[in-house]
N, CA and C atoms as an extended XYZ file, in Angstrom:
630
Properties=species:S:1:pos:R:3:atomname:S:1:resname:S:1:resid:I:1 pbc="F F F"
N       102.596       97.098       80.600 N   MET     1
C       104.002       96.130       81.515 CA  MET     1
C       105.001       96.694       81.592 C   MET     1
N       105.592       96.460       82.441 N   ARG     2
C       107.176       97.152       82.345 CA  ARG     2
C       108.350       96.383       82.214 C   ARG     2
N       108.975       96.469       81.243 N   LEU     3
C       109.575       95.289       80.530 CA  LEU     3
C       111.301       95.427       80.422 C   LEU     3
N       111.649       96.690       81.169 N   ARG     4
C       112.506       97.345       81.113 CA  ARG     4
C       114.002       96.506       81.808 C   ARG     4
N       113.911       96.125       83.246 N   LYS     5
C       114.741       95.929       84.138 CA  LYS     5
C       114.786       94.021       83.967 C   LYS     5
N       114.040       93.274       83.766 N   LYS     6
C       114.725       91.870       83.802 CA  LYS     6
C       114.906       91.500       82.508 C   LYS     6
N       115.761       90.474       82.177 N   PRO     7
C       116.501       89.894       80.820 CA  PRO     7
C       115.388       89.033       80.366 C   PRO     7
N       115.222       89.156       79.536 N   ASN     8
C       114.431       87.553       78.439 CA  ASN     8
C       112.455       87.933       79.120 C   ASN     8
N       111.998       88.593       79.295 N   LEU     9
C       110.791       88.927       80.379 CA  LEU     9
C       109.797       88.393       79.520 C   LEU     9
N       109.631       88.665       78.246 N   TYR    10
C       108.706       88.540       77.268 CA  TYR    10
C       108.874       86.853       77.445 C   TYR    10
N       109.824       86.092       77.164 N   LYS    11
C       110.368       84.810       77.280 CA  LYS    11
C       109.669       84.362       78.107 C   LYS    11
N       110.510       84.873       79.240 N   ARG    12
C       110.170       83.895       80.854 CA  ARG    12
C       108.396       84.421       80.821 C   ARG    12
N       107.429       85.457       80.064 N   MET    13
C       106.244       85.444       80.907 CA  MET    13
C       105.422       84.760       79.565 C   MET    13
N       106.004       83.829       78.733 N   GLU    14
C       104.973       82.902       77.669 CA  GLU    14
C       105.262       81.677       78.237 C   GLU    14
N       106.681       81.262       78.897 N   ARG    15
C       106.424       80.442       79.878 CA  ARG    15
C       105.844       80.551       80.637 C   ARG    15
N       105.033       81.269       81.199 N   CYS    16
C       104.683       80.603       82.353 CA  CYS    16
C       102.871       81.047       81.902 C   CYS    16
N       102.455       81.319       81.068 N   ALA    17
C       101.189       82.077       80.011 CA  ALA    17
C       100.409       81.282       81.152 C   ALA    17
N        99.926       80.541       81.856 N   HIS    18
C        98.963       79.625       81.980 CA  HIS    18
C        98.479       79.905       83.160 C   HIS    18
N        99.258       80.847       83.967 N   LEU    19
C        99.060       81.534       84.951 CA  LEU    19
C        99.371       82.687       85.048 C   LEU    19
N        98.940       83.533       84.031 N   LEU    20
C        98.637       84.832       83.548 CA  LEU    20
C        97.243       84.987       83.733 C   LEU    20
N        96.741       86.434       83.745 N   ILE    21
C        95.547       86.784       83.606 CA  ILE    21
C        95.916       87.551       82.812 C   ILE    21
N        95.599       87.667       81.099 N   ALA    22
C        96.007       89.153       80.222 CA  ALA    22
C        94.614       89.925       80.678 C   ALA    22
N        93.340       89.491       80.315 N   ASP    23
C        92.222       90.171       80.727 CA  ASP    23
C        91.661       90.152       81.671 C   ASP    23
N        91.680       90.447       83.233 N   PRO    24
C        90.985       90.313       83.771 CA  PRO    24
C        89.242       90.579       83.940 C   PRO    24
N        89.078       91.613       83.038 N   ALA    25
C        87.548       92.124       83.230 CA  ALA    25
C        86.662       91.357       82.140 C   ALA    25
N        87.865       90.092       81.421 N   ALA    26
C        86.951       89.565       80.959 CA  ALA    26
C        85.787       88.422       81.854 C   ALA    26
N        86.325       88.220       83.477 N   PHE    27
C        86.225       87.387       83.998 CA  PHE    27
C        85.349       87.467       85.330 C   PHE    27
N        85.016       88.834       85.255 N   CYS    28
C        84.488       89.444       85.715 CA  CYS    28
C        83.386       89.175       86.421 C   CYS    28
N        82.868       88.576       87.484 N   GLY    29
C        81.433       88.252       88.256 CA  GLY    29
C        81.521       86.853       87.629 C   GLY    29
N        82.633       85.954       87.130 N   HIS    30
C        82.175       84.500       87.030 CA  HIS    30
C        84.224       83.817       86.997 C   HIS    30
N        84.470       84.418       87.997 N   TRP    31
C        85.411       83.660       88.539 CA  TRP    31
C        85.431       81.949       88.893 C   TRP    31
N        84.492       82.462       89.600 N   LEU    32
C        84.172       80.777       90.446 CA  LEU    32
C        83.490       80.063       89.509 C   LEU    32
N        82.943       80.264       88.687 N   ARG    33
C        82.471       79.315       87.951 CA  ARG    33
C        83.492       78.827       86.390 C   ARG    33
N        84.704       80.243       86.641 N   GLU    34
C        85.646       79.367       85.048 CA  GLU    34
C        86.444       78.648       86.000 C   GLU    34
N        86.665       78.719       87.065 N   TYR    35
C        88.225       78.139       87.902 CA  TYR    35
C        87.704       77.446       88.841 C   TYR    35
N        86.099       77.104       89.084 N   ARG    36
C        85.333       75.558       89.627 CA  ARG    36
C        85.800       75.998       90.974 C   ARG    36
N        86.482       76.898       92.295 N   TYR    37
C        86.563       77.115       93.471 CA  TYR    37
C        84.852       77.571       94.195 C   TYR    37
N        85.048       77.413       95.323 N   LYS    38
C        84.282       78.277       96.454 CA  LYS    38
C        84.296       79.632       96.556 C   LYS    38
N        85.531       79.703       97.019 N   ASP    39
C        86.151       81.096       97.111 CA  ASP    39
C        87.075       81.560       96.409 C   ASP    39
N        87.354       82.818       95.891 N   ILE    40
C        88.647       83.879       96.235 CA  ILE    40
C        89.238       84.547       96.929 C   ILE    40
N        90.481       84.517       97.016 N   HIS    41
C        91.286       85.137       97.910 CA  HIS    41
C        92.451       86.253       96.915 C   HIS    41
N        91.921       87.732       97.284 N   ILE    42
C        92.944       87.903       96.463 CA  ILE    42
C        93.999       89.058       97.001 C   ILE    42
N        95.606       89.021       96.440 N   GLU    43
C        96.297       89.931       97.095 CA  GLU    43
C        96.997       90.908       96.436 C   GLU    43
N        97.116       92.189       97.029 N   LEU    44
C        97.535       93.201       96.273 CA  LEU    44
C        98.722       93.486       96.416 C   LEU    44
N        99.614       93.248       95.416 N   GLY    45
C       101.262       93.738       95.307 CA  GLY    45
C       101.946       92.455       96.074 C   GLY    45
N       101.980       91.657       94.862 N   CYS    46
C       102.320       90.092       95.493 CA  CYS    46
C       104.394       90.383       95.191 C   CYS    46
N       104.308       91.065       94.696 N   GLY    47
C       105.797       91.159       94.562 CA  GLY    47
C       106.731       89.616       94.427 C   GLY    47
N       107.526       89.265       94.906 N   MET    48
C       108.234       88.151       94.494 CA  MET    48
C       107.379       86.764       94.240 C   MET    48
N       106.515       86.746       95.611 N   GLY    49
C       105.748       86.032       95.532 CA  GLY    49
C       105.636       84.896       96.458 C   GLY    49
N       106.600       85.367       97.356 N   ARG    50
C       107.441       84.046       98.349 CA  ARG    50
C       105.340       84.080       99.041 C   ARG    50
N       105.005       84.840       99.316 N   PHE    51
C       103.598       84.570      100.594 CA  PHE    51
C       102.824       84.094       99.383 C   PHE    51
N       102.573       84.369       98.384 N   THR    52
C       101.510       84.205       96.920 CA  THR    52
C       101.742       82.670       97.103 C   THR    52
N       102.671       82.256       96.921 N   THR    53
C       103.006       80.454       96.418 CA  THR    53
C       102.987       79.584       97.451 C   THR    53
N       103.159       80.188       98.965 N   GLU    54
C       103.134       79.599       99.771 CA  GLU    54
C       101.806       79.329      100.860 C   GLU    54
N       100.378       80.260      100.559 N   ILE    55
C        99.347       80.567      100.590 CA  ILE    55
C        98.804       79.460       99.888 C   ILE    55
N        98.678       79.683       98.602 N   ALA    56
C        97.772       78.828       97.384 CA  ALA    56
C        98.743       77.111       97.947 C   ALA    56
N        99.594       76.769       98.367 N   LYS    57
C       100.269       75.850       98.429 CA  LYS    57
C        99.455       74.853       99.391 C   LYS    57
N        99.661       75.898      100.634 N   SER    58
C        98.663       75.268      101.769 CA  SER    58
C        97.286       75.463      101.969 C   SER    58
N        97.016       76.289      100.744 N   GLU    59
C        95.132       76.123      101.090 CA  GLU    59
C        94.637       76.326       99.407 C   GLU    59
N        94.762       74.590       99.045 N   PRO    60
C        94.188       73.895       97.800 CA  PRO    60
C        92.908       74.126       97.282 C   PRO    60
N        92.229       74.437       98.445 N   ASP    61
C        90.963       74.413       97.647 CA  ASP    61
C        90.187       75.899       97.443 C   ASP    61
N        91.321       76.758       97.953 N   ILE    62
C        91.120       78.383       97.258 CA  ILE    62
C        92.034       78.931       96.839 C   ILE    62
N        90.889       79.567       95.538 N   PHE    63
C        91.798       79.901       93.904 CA  PHE    63
C        92.113       81.495       94.507 C   PHE    63
N        93.588       82.112       94.483 N   PHE    64
C        93.795       82.858       94.526 CA  PHE    64
C        94.450       83.944       93.416 C   PHE    64
N        93.872       85.119       93.239 N   VAL    65
C        94.457       85.903       92.227 CA  VAL    65
C        95.698       87.175       92.932 C   VAL    65
N        96.334       87.215       92.663 N   ALA    66
C        97.750       88.080       92.870 CA  ALA    66
C        97.971       88.960       91.797 C   ALA    66
N        97.907       90.610       92.324 N   LEU    67
C        98.137       91.362       91.610 CA  LEU    67
C        99.313       92.032       91.891 C   LEU    67
N       100.333       92.846       91.100 N   GLU    68
C       101.560       93.271       90.943 CA  GLU    68
C       101.566       94.165       90.511 C   GLU    68
N       102.360       95.115       90.283 N   LYS    69
C       102.008       96.892       89.307 CA  LYS    69
C       103.475       96.628       88.568 C   LYS    69
N       104.535       96.349       88.878 N   THR    70
C       105.483       95.665       88.691 CA  THR    70
C       105.881       94.557       88.354 C   THR    70
N       105.845       94.351       87.119 N   ALA    71
C       106.703       93.458       86.023 CA  ALA    71
C       107.880       92.616       86.710 C   ALA    71
N       107.965       93.583       86.548 N   ASP    72
C       110.077       93.271       86.872 CA  ASP    72
C       109.413       91.884       88.433 C   ASP    72
N       108.859       92.613       88.986 N   ALA    73
C       109.019       91.553       90.292 CA  ALA    73
C       107.848       90.236       89.991 C   ALA    73
N       107.011       90.350       89.737 N   MET    74
C       106.088       89.524       89.214 CA  MET    74
C       106.361       88.203       88.599 C   MET    74
N       107.120       88.333       87.370 N   ILE    75
C       107.612       87.401       86.764 CA  ILE    75
C       108.618       86.490       87.535 C   ILE    75
N       109.297       86.659       88.848 N   VAL    76
C       109.654       86.148       89.573 CA  VAL    76
C       108.678       85.348       90.527 C   VAL    76
N       107.580       86.181       90.923 N   ALA    77
C       106.005       85.147       91.770 CA  ALA    77
C       105.989       83.837       90.809 C   ALA    77
N       105.020       84.487       89.229 N   VAL    78
C       105.135       83.591       88.242 CA  VAL    78
C       106.106       82.865       88.182 C   VAL    78
N       107.022       82.315       88.427 N   GLU    79
C       108.156       81.454       87.839 CA  GLU    79
C       108.161       80.140       89.421 C   GLU    79
N       107.958       81.093       90.291 N   ARG    80
C       107.562       80.115       91.817 CA  ARG    80
C       106.576       79.340       91.827 C   ARG    80
N       105.389       80.121       91.158 N   ALA    81
C       104.394       79.096       91.326 CA  ALA    81
C       104.771       77.894       89.895 C   ALA    81
N       104.932       78.429       88.869 N   ALA    82
C       104.952       77.452       87.661 CA  ALA    82
C       106.112       75.870       88.043 C   ALA    82
N       107.186       76.514       88.881 N   ASP    83
C       108.546       75.707       89.186 CA  ASP    83
C       108.116       74.697       90.123 C   ASP    83
N       107.096       75.514       91.434 N   MET    84
C       106.330       74.801       92.553 CA  MET    84
C       105.067       73.553       91.627 C   MET    84
N       104.474       73.721       90.655 N   GLU    85
C       103.126       73.428       89.731 CA  GLU    85
C       101.948       73.164       90.667 C   GLU    85
N       101.909       75.254       91.217 N   ILE    86
C       100.666       75.183       91.441 CA  ILE    86
C        99.758       75.829       90.677 C   ILE    86
N        98.450       75.741       91.003 N   ASP    87
C        97.426       75.650       90.126 CA  ASP    87
C        96.590       76.304       90.637 C   ASP    87
N        96.586       76.832       91.787 N   ASN    88
C        95.236       77.498       92.053 CA  ASN    88
C        95.999       78.802       92.242 C   ASN    88
N        96.646       79.908       91.667 N   VAL    89
C        96.256       81.033       91.677 CA  VAL    89
C        97.089       81.591       90.394 C   VAL    89
N        96.790       82.754       90.324 N   ARG    90
C        96.838       83.485       88.828 CA  ARG    90
C        97.685       84.890       89.483 C   ARG    90
N        98.504       85.362       88.518 N   PHE    91
C        98.646       86.272       87.785 CA  PHE    91
C        98.063       87.848       87.058 C   PHE    91
N        97.863       89.058       87.395 N   MET    92
C        97.534       90.025       87.084 CA  MET    92
C        98.354       91.252       87.253 C   MET    92
N        99.131       91.540       86.159 N   ASN    93
C        99.853       92.902       86.163 CA  ASN    93
C        99.285       93.987       86.108 C   ASN    93
N        98.225       94.521       87.124 N   ALA    94
C        97.229       94.814       87.203 CA  ALA    94
C        97.341       96.107       88.555 C   ALA    94
N        96.694       97.155       88.721 N   TYR    95
C        96.706       98.217       89.712 CA  TYR    95
C        95.379       98.355       91.347 C   TYR    95
N        95.254       98.040       92.046 N   ALA    96
C        94.272       98.117       92.896 CA  ALA    96
C        93.433       99.055       92.283 C   ALA    96
N        93.331      100.094       91.790 N   ASP    97
C        91.999      101.219       91.585 CA  ASP    97
C        91.221      100.096       90.523 C   ASP    97
N        91.371       99.230       89.723 N   ASN    98
C        90.952       98.719       88.911 CA  ASN    98
C        90.402       97.872       88.877 C   ASN    98
N        89.896       97.432       90.273 N   LEU    99
C        89.426       96.074       90.847 CA  LEU    99
C        88.018       96.021       90.939 C   LEU    99
N        87.067       96.993       90.529 N   MET   100
C        86.143       96.875       90.147 CA  MET   100
C        85.898       96.970       88.539 C   MET   100
N        86.604       96.722       88.039 N   ASP   101
C        86.290       96.519       86.573 CA  ASP   101
C        86.994       94.737       86.890 C   ASP   101
N        87.645       94.450       87.889 N   TYR   102
C        88.140       93.152       87.314 CA  TYR   102
C        87.201       92.082       88.076 C   TYR   102
N        86.385       92.199       89.385 N   PHE   103
C        85.658       91.595       90.347 CA  PHE   103
C        84.486       91.999       90.628 C   PHE   103
N        82.914       91.214       90.574 N   ALA   104
C        81.980       91.944       90.650 CA  ALA   104
C        81.479       92.104       92.480 C   ALA   104
N        80.821       92.483       92.291 N   SER   105
C        80.093       93.035       94.113 CA  SER   105
C        79.526       91.227       94.506 C   SER   105
N        80.690       91.531       95.674 N   ASP   106
C        80.377       90.213       96.684 CA  ASP   106
C        80.913       88.763       95.941 C   ASP   106
N        82.319       89.117       95.562 N   GLU   107
C        82.386       87.843       94.792 CA  GLU   107
C        83.764       87.694       94.897 C   GLU   107
N        84.353       88.596       96.141 N   VAL   108
C        85.998       87.964       96.769 CA  VAL   108
C        85.011       88.277       98.356 C   VAL   108
N        85.910       86.915       99.002 N   SER   109
C        86.104       86.289      100.577 CA  SER   109
C        86.862       86.958      100.855 C   SER   109
N        88.107       87.302      100.936 N   ARG   110
C        89.586       87.869      101.106 CA  ARG   110
C        90.486       88.799      100.755 C   ARG   110
N        90.907       89.792      101.012 N   ILE   111
C        92.263       90.270       99.942 CA  ILE   111
C        93.322       90.458      101.485 C   ILE   111
N        94.468       89.916      100.790 N   TYR   112
C        95.531       90.047      101.574 CA  TYR   112
C        96.734       91.320      100.912 C   TYR   112
N        96.456       92.457      101.985 N   ILE   113
C        97.152       93.424      101.734 CA  ILE   113
C        98.922       93.577      102.474 C   ILE   113
N       100.022       93.253      102.129 N   ASN   114
C       101.060       92.584      103.115 CA  ASN   114
C       102.241       93.721      102.424 C   ASN   114
N       102.187       94.598      103.346 N   PHE   115
C       103.118       95.720      103.488 CA  PHE   115
C       103.391       96.721      101.850 C   PHE   115
N       102.141       97.081      102.467 N   CYS   116
C       102.292       98.057      100.695 CA  CYS   116
C       102.550       99.077      101.159 C   CYS   116
N       103.166      100.283      100.108 N   ASP   117
C       103.858      101.444      100.257 CA  ASP   117
C       103.076      102.726      101.441 C   ASP   117
N       103.280      102.832      102.408 N   PRO   118
C       102.597      103.606      103.767 CA  PRO   118
C       102.695      105.110      103.176 C   PRO   118
N       103.195      105.642      102.222 N   TRP   119
C       103.240      106.968      101.641 CA  TRP   119
C       102.921      108.105      102.721 C   TRP   119
N       103.954      108.049      103.537 N   PRO   120
C       103.553      108.671      105.069 CA  PRO   120
C       103.431      110.500      104.271 C   PRO   120
N       103.675      111.019      103.478 N   SER   121
C       103.115      112.319      103.373 CA  SER   121
C       101.766      112.642      103.669 C   SER   121
N       100.980      113.277      104.478 N   ASN   122
C        99.513      114.317      104.035 CA  ASN   122
C        99.235      113.629      102.722 C   ASN   122
N       100.454      114.590      101.301 N   ARG   123
C        99.780      114.705      100.306 CA  ARG   123
C        99.598      113.314       99.573 C   ARG   123
N       100.037      112.503      100.438 N   HIS   124
C        99.954      111.213       98.977 CA  HIS   124
C        99.136      110.343      100.413 C   HIS   124
N        98.093      110.700      100.599 N   ILE   125
C        96.735      109.910      101.549 CA  ILE   125
C        96.092      109.050      100.602 C   ILE   125
N        95.487      109.479       99.485 N   LYS   126
C        94.895      109.064       98.412 CA  LYS   126
C        95.879      107.918       98.236 C   LYS   126
N        96.928      107.793       97.702 N   ARG   127
C        97.887      106.450       97.366 CA  ARG   127
C        97.529      105.229       98.304 C   ARG   127
N        97.851      105.853       99.336 N   ARG   128
C        97.485      104.489      100.234 CA  ARG   128
C        96.380      103.568      100.571 C   ARG   128
N        96.589      102.077      100.180 N   LEU   129
C        96.115      101.181      100.137 CA  LEU   129
C        94.767      100.860      100.444 C   LEU   129
N        95.145      101.586      102.134 N   THR   130
C        94.059      101.419      102.843 CA  THR   130
C        93.253      103.233      103.188 C   THR   130
N        93.346      104.067      102.786 N   ASN   131
C        92.813      105.115      102.244 CA  ASN   131
C        90.723      104.931      102.130 C   ASN   131
N        90.372      105.780      102.313 N   PRO   132
C        88.646      105.343      102.364 CA  PRO   132
C        88.193      105.274      100.926 C   PRO   132
N        89.172      105.658       99.862 N   LEU   133
C        88.405      105.404       98.508 CA  LEU   133
C        88.826      104.052       97.625 C   LEU   133
N        89.852      103.681       98.610 N   PHE   134
C        90.266      101.899       98.585 CA  PHE   134
C        89.157      100.960       99.241 C   PHE   134
N        88.990      101.521      100.175 N   LEU   135
C        88.260      100.840      101.186 CA  LEU   135
C        86.842      100.899      100.511 C   LEU   135
N        86.393      101.779      100.311 N   ASP   136
C        84.970      101.103       99.906 CA  ASP   136
C        85.122      100.655       98.497 C   ASP   136
N        86.263      100.491       97.524 N   ILE   137
C        86.361       99.324       96.353 CA  ILE   137
C        86.235       97.918       96.961 C   ILE   137
N        87.228       97.730       97.899 N   TYR   138
C        87.154       96.437       98.625 CA  TYR   138
C        85.786       96.152       99.516 C   TYR   138
N        85.118       96.674       99.948 N   LYS   139
C        83.714       96.625      100.663 CA  LYS   139
C        83.027       96.231       99.439 C   LYS   139
N        82.596       96.637       98.514 N   GLN   140
C        82.276       96.168       97.223 CA  GLN   140
C        82.112       95.042       96.450 C   GLN   140
N        83.791       95.094       96.627 N   ILE   141
C        83.648       93.055       96.058 CA  ILE   141
C        83.742       92.095       97.075 C   ILE   141
N        84.199       92.422       97.704 N   LEU   142
C        83.906       91.449       98.988 CA  LEU   142
C        82.604       90.994       99.791 C   LEU   142
N        82.534       89.935       99.894 N   ARG   143
C        81.272       88.815      100.035 CA  ARG   143
C        80.887       89.828      101.916 C   ARG   143
N        79.862       89.449      102.311 N   PRO   144
C        78.947       89.748      103.942 CA  PRO   144
C        80.183       89.013      104.243 C   PRO   144
N        80.418       89.578      105.614 N   GLY   145
C        81.543       88.231      106.097 CA  GLY   145
C        82.876       88.228      105.188 C   GLY   145
N        83.017       88.825      104.301 N   GLY   146
C        84.720       88.563      103.786 CA  GLY   146
C        85.735       89.510      104.877 C   GLY   146
N        87.265       89.048      104.246 N   GLU   147
C        87.958       89.956      105.335 CA  GLU   147
C        88.699       90.716      104.751 C   GLU   147
N        89.440       91.513      105.156 N   ILE   148
C        90.825       92.198      104.739 CA  ILE   148
C        91.859       92.096      105.731 C   ILE   148
N        92.855       91.357      105.389 N   TYR   149
C        94.228       91.232      106.367 CA  TYR   149
C        95.365       92.145      105.712 C   TYR   149
N        95.579       92.594      106.819 N   LEU   150
C        96.595       93.810      106.677 CA  LEU   150
C        98.153       93.584      107.266 C   LEU   150
N        98.880       93.232      106.792 N   LYS   151
C       100.293       93.107      107.713 CA  LYS   151
C       101.071       94.520      107.230 C   LYS   151
N       101.814       94.987      107.920 N   THR   152
C       102.852       96.248      107.788 CA  THR   152
C       104.195       96.565      109.117 C   THR   152
N       105.033       96.778      108.560 N   ASP   153
C       106.158       97.164      109.369 CA  ASP   153
C       106.130       98.950      110.092 C   ASP   153
N       105.275       99.233      109.518 N   ASN   154
C       104.746      101.115      109.343 CA  ASN   154
C       103.474      101.183      110.439 C   ASN   154
N       103.967      101.946      111.890 N   VAL   155
C       103.060      101.076      112.650 CA  VAL   155
C       101.863      102.711      112.740 C   VAL   155
N       103.046      103.952      112.117 N   PRO   156
C       101.444      104.864      111.273 CA  PRO   156
C       100.501      104.227      110.767 C   PRO   156
N       100.922      104.074      109.613 N   LEU   157
C       100.418      103.557      108.667 CA  LEU   157
C        99.482      102.243      108.786 C   LEU   157
N        99.987      101.577      110.301 N   PHE   158
C        98.678      100.600      110.922 CA  PHE   158
C        97.445      101.090      111.400 C   PHE   158
N        97.829      102.000      112.214 N   GLU   159
C        97.045      102.775      113.020 CA  GLU   159
C        96.424      103.877      112.198 C   GLU   159
N        96.827      104.287      111.332 N   TYR   160
C        95.609      104.705      110.324 CA  TYR   160
C        94.775      104.101      109.592 C   TYR   160
N        94.775      102.879      109.374 N   SER   161
C        94.423      101.938      108.672 CA  SER   161
C        93.392      101.674      109.205 C   SER   161
N        93.105      100.907      110.596 N   ASN   162
C        92.661      100.546      111.442 CA  ASN   162
C        91.298      101.478      111.764 C   ASN   162
N        91.956      102.540      112.268 N   LYS   163
C        90.682      103.626      112.052 CA  LYS   163
C        90.051      103.817      110.750 C   LYS   163
N        90.858      103.804      109.690 N   GLU   164
C        89.699      104.053      108.748 CA  GLU   164
C        89.228      102.630      108.056 C   GLU   164
N        89.502      101.442      108.587 N   LEU   165
C        88.597      100.371      108.443 CA  LEU   165
C        86.916      100.885      109.330 C   LEU   165
N        87.497      101.058      110.596 N   GLY   166
C        86.220      101.174      111.071 CA  GLY   166
C        85.209      102.357      111.073 C   GLY   166
N        85.588      103.420      110.289 N   ARG   167
C        84.850      104.692      109.399 CA  ARG   167
C        84.218      103.980      108.459 C   ARG   167
N        84.632      103.060      107.585 N   ALA   168
C        84.435      102.318      106.493 CA  ALA   168
C        83.291      101.420      106.923 C   ALA   168
N        83.390      101.110      108.378 N   GLY   169
C        82.217       99.972      107.760 CA  GLY   169
C        82.643       98.415      108.246 C   GLY   169
N        84.231       98.705      107.909 N   PHE   170
C        84.430       97.153      108.763 CA  PHE   170
C        84.441       97.082      110.108 C   PHE   170
N        84.147       96.290      110.574 N   THR   171
C        84.818       95.419      112.388 CA  THR   171
C        86.384       94.961      112.240 C   THR   171
N        86.927       95.704      112.699 N   VAL   172
C        88.781       95.112      112.937 CA  VAL   172
C        88.496       93.912      114.236 C   VAL   172
N        88.900       92.821      114.112 N   LYS   173
C        88.695       91.962      114.911 CA  LYS   173
C        89.906       91.334      115.922 C   LYS   173
N        91.169       91.743      114.622 N   GLU   174
C        92.578       92.236      115.249 CA  GLU   174
C        93.513       92.680      114.703 C   GLU   174
N        94.278       93.574      116.040 N   ALA   175
C        94.870       94.169      115.592 CA  ALA   175
C        95.980       93.791      117.144 C   ALA   175
N        97.381       93.230      116.360 N   VAL   176
C        98.293       92.892      117.166 CA  VAL   176
C        99.788       94.462      116.695 C   VAL   176
N       100.564       94.553      117.411 N   TYR   177
C       101.706       95.310      117.474 CA  TYR   177
C       102.650       94.310      116.795 C   TYR   177
N       102.608       92.829      117.268 N   ASP   178
C       103.943       92.236      117.130 CA  ASP   178
C       103.442       90.574      116.772 C   ASP   178
N       103.288       90.604      115.461 N   LEU   179
C       102.502       89.610      115.230 CA  LEU   179
C       103.603       87.967      115.280 C   LEU   179
N       104.431       88.038      115.445 N   HIS   180
C       105.620       86.851      115.714 CA  HIS   180
C       105.965       87.062      116.997 C   HIS   180
N       105.557       87.775      117.827 N   LYS   181
C       106.346       87.754      119.424 CA  LYS   181
C       105.342       86.052      119.904 C   LYS   181
N       104.441       85.763      119.768 N   ASP   182
C       103.889       84.695      120.199 CA  ASP   182
C       104.030       83.370      119.192 C   ASP   182
N       104.761       83.422      118.026 N   GLY   183
C       104.703       82.790      117.185 CA  GLY   183
C       104.059       82.285      116.567 C   GLY   183
N       102.662       83.054      116.204 N   ARG   184
C       101.942       82.872      115.237 CA  ARG   184
C       102.092       83.366      113.722 C   ARG   184
N       103.119       83.896      113.659 N   GLY   185
C       103.330       84.542      112.615 CA  GLY   185
C       102.852       83.997      111.183 C   GLY   185
N       103.057       83.290      110.924 N   GLY   186
C       102.099       82.303      109.935 CA  GLY   186
C       103.597       82.521      108.526 C   GLY   186
N       102.870       81.782      107.566 N   ILE   187
C       103.494       82.388      105.906 CA  ILE   187
C       104.197       83.684      105.792 C   ILE   187
N       105.270       84.154      105.579 N   MET   188
C       105.966       85.649      105.476 CA  MET   188
C       105.862       85.851      103.531 C   MET   188
N       105.844       86.891      103.631 N   THR   189
C       106.583       87.358      102.297 CA  THR   189
C       108.018       87.844      102.928 C   THR   189
N       108.593       87.775      101.389 N   ASP   190
C       110.227       88.166      101.181 CA  ASP   190
C       110.521       89.218      102.294 C   ASP   190
N       109.626       90.283      101.940 N   TYR   191
C       110.163       91.202      102.933 CA  TYR   191
C       110.055       91.153      104.515 C   TYR   191
N       109.260       90.800      104.591 N   GLU   192
C       108.562       89.829      106.015 CA  GLU   192
C       109.544       89.527      106.735 C   GLU   192
N       109.847       88.149      106.020 N   LEU   193
C       111.226       87.312      106.508 CA  LEU   193
C       112.307       88.138      106.837 C   LEU   193
N       113.026       89.213      105.222 N   LYS   194
C       114.318       89.618      105.908 CA  LYS   194
C       113.850       90.518      107.355 C   LYS   194
N       113.008       91.410      106.987 N   PHE   195
C       113.045       92.431      108.684 CA  PHE   195
C       112.717       91.667      110.125 C   PHE   195
N       111.637       91.009      109.524 N   HIS   196
C       111.936       90.211      110.794 CA  HIS   196
C       112.940       89.435      111.234 C   HIS   196
N       113.575       88.948      110.251 N   SER   197
C       115.060       87.961      110.478 CA  SER   197
C       115.901       89.422      111.413 C   SER   197
N       115.924       90.757      111.622 N   ARG   198
C       116.739       91.689      111.801 CA  ARG   198
C       115.548       92.577      113.321 C   ARG   198
N       114.994       91.874      113.904 N   GLY   199
C       114.052       91.713      114.650 CA  GLY   199
C       113.184       93.202      114.653 C   GLY   199
N       112.256       93.756      113.439 N   VAL   200
C       111.117       94.513      113.239 CA  VAL   200
C       110.483       93.839      113.438 C   VAL   200
N       109.515       94.708      114.028 N   ALA   201
C       108.060       93.882      114.850 CA  ALA   201
C       106.821       94.547      113.442 C   ALA   201
N       106.280       93.130      113.087 N   ILE   202
C       105.367       92.819      112.481 CA  ILE   202
C       103.739       93.755      113.094 C   ILE   202
N       103.281       94.945      112.255 N   CYS   203
C       101.730       94.594      112.819 CA  CYS   203
C       100.850       93.998      111.900 C   CYS   203
N        99.830       93.373      112.450 N   PHE   204
C        99.110       92.772      111.925 CA  PHE   204
C        97.597       93.239      112.030 C   PHE   204
N        96.713       93.082      110.736 N   ALA   205
C        95.276       93.463      111.856 CA  ALA   205
C        94.188       92.546      110.682 C   ALA   205
N        93.465       91.973      111.079 N   ARG   206
C        91.565       91.315      110.346 CA  ARG   206
C        90.615       92.058      110.483 C   ARG   206
N        89.766       92.291      109.149 N   ALA   207
C        88.525       93.354      109.782 CA  ALA   207
C        87.643       92.497      109.158 C   ALA   207
N        86.809       92.441      109.102 N   VAL   208
C        85.519       91.761      108.312 CA  VAL   208
C        84.357       92.826      107.822 C   VAL   208
N        84.204       92.633      106.608 N   ARG   209
C        82.861       93.247      105.785 CA  ARG   209
C        81.591       92.806      106.454 C   ARG   209
N        80.992       93.554      107.493 N   GLU   210
C        79.498       92.945      108.078 CA  GLU   210
C        78.538       93.200      106.989 C   GLU   210
């Protein structure tokens, strides 16, 4: 864990320990049996958790697992969920690279990728969360018919992602360049709320594992 920036981070984590997954590999293959839900949705990079908490609150029958590699951001998300008394979400200070250690084949119903780092340089393509290596991981842990929801304000990343999704065997069912244009934006992340208010168009794609 990265514990440098936020004051009293250990104590804050301890207060919310019931919402933290310290050893996610221990649940691999039996998340639903352990938590008694019918579906798992995961979010890669939950940031400060506005989207995470609101989506979990709006869908109480779904179990949500939120990953965030930066503990300093994640603690804000965890405290939000604790303050809102949301019980159908858990948080992991973890990286997407290790998803197959945490989830078994066909165990996940949906993956949210919200405003990931676009890594625009070609030399950093392997770091993009929609590169072929990551898409292969997602394909293995998603159920047949499972979905990837992608949001970004970066058009080159959006177009790259849609192309790679198709190559990886996903069917892109929706791909829009201005999600909020017709008022159907739905729940926003902290980042999305800020940039949408400035008039920045938000791209959205929904892809299905066949």
